[in-house]
N, C-alpha and C positions, 0 to 999 in steps of 0.2 A: 465220229462213232466208231470207225474202224481202228483208229489209234487207240481208243479207250479199251476196246475189245481186245487188242493184241496186248496192251499193257496188262490188262487183267488176266490174261491167258499165261503170259510169261512170267508173272510175278512169283507164282510157287517155284519156278525154276531159277529164282533170283536173277534175273535179267530185265532190262529194260528194253524197249524196242530198238534203240540206236545201239545197244550192245548185241543184240540178236542180230541186226542187221551186219555190224562189224563182223560178227562170227561167221555168219553166212557167206559176206563177200569173202573173206579169207579162206573159207573152204574151198571156194570155187577158184580162188587164184591167190595162193600163198605168196609172201614175200613182197607185199606192196608197200610202198612208202607211205607215210600218214598223208601226203598231198592226194596220192592216188586212192587211198582207202576213202579220204573224204569226199572226192568227187563221186566214187562209186556207192557211196552210203549217202548222198544228197544232205551232208551236213559240212559245218565248216571245218577248217584243219583244226583251229583250236578246240572245238568240241570233240573231234575225232582223237585228239591227242589226250584230252579227259577220258572219253570212252576207253582208249586203249590202256591208259595208265590204270584205270579200275580193273580191266580184264587182265592185265599183266600182274597187278597185285593177287589176284585170284588163282593165278598160274593157268589161266585159259589160253593166254597167247604170249608168245615170248618175242621180243625184239632184241636184235644184235646188231652192233654196229656194222655198216657196210664199209670194208677197208677202202674201197673206190672213192666214196663220197663219206666223209667224216660225220657229217650231222645226219645223214639219212639212216634211220634205224628200220629196216623191213620188218613187218610183223608177220607171224606165222601161227596157226592153231598149234596148241599142244594136244596131247591124247586127251587130257581132261577137258579141253575145250571142244573136241570133236565129240566127245561123249555127251556132254551137255548139250550141244547144238542139235544132236540126233533125237534127244529127248525133247526139246523145245520144238523142233520142225514137226513132231507129232500134233501139237496143238495148233501150230500155226497152220499146218496142213487142213486140219478139221474147219478152222475158220475160212480157209479158201474154198473149200468144198461146199461149205454153206453158202457163200457168196455166189458161187458158180452153179448152184444147184439147179436152177431154171433155165439154164442156158444148154442147148443141146451142144453135142459134140463139135458139129459144125460150126455153131456159134462161138464156141470156146476157141477153136482154130482161127476163126476170122479175128475175134478180140485179140488173140495173141499175135496174129500178124499185123494188126493195127498199132498195137502198142509197141511192137518192134520197130514199126516203120516211124512212129514219133520218137523214139529214143535215137535211131539212126539220124533223123532229120536235125535233131539237137547236137549230133555229134558225139552222142554218148558211147561208153565202152560197153561191151556186152561180156 
């Protein structure tokens, strides 16, 4: 249900949930390799490469060869990508507010703490 809501909300912005996720991750941490972005986006490296190719074709991200590592092409947001992400963030934030609406501020903090602990337990990156 959440995935469908996100897909519907992002569609007018021309984004899929995986594309939105990639833009969001790159906004927080520019210059990630395909493998790093895949881990942080929770999709396969092959799917990440497809997502990045689509975003690159739309000039929302750019990838340049890393001179120290021939096959690695770190990705970064373009200004167009950052603008589109900011627009899309508004609709995603509205869905998040709706999801958390019945929780008190203390419950929200507790939920955030619990989710952070589970990510750390799995060895995830923040």
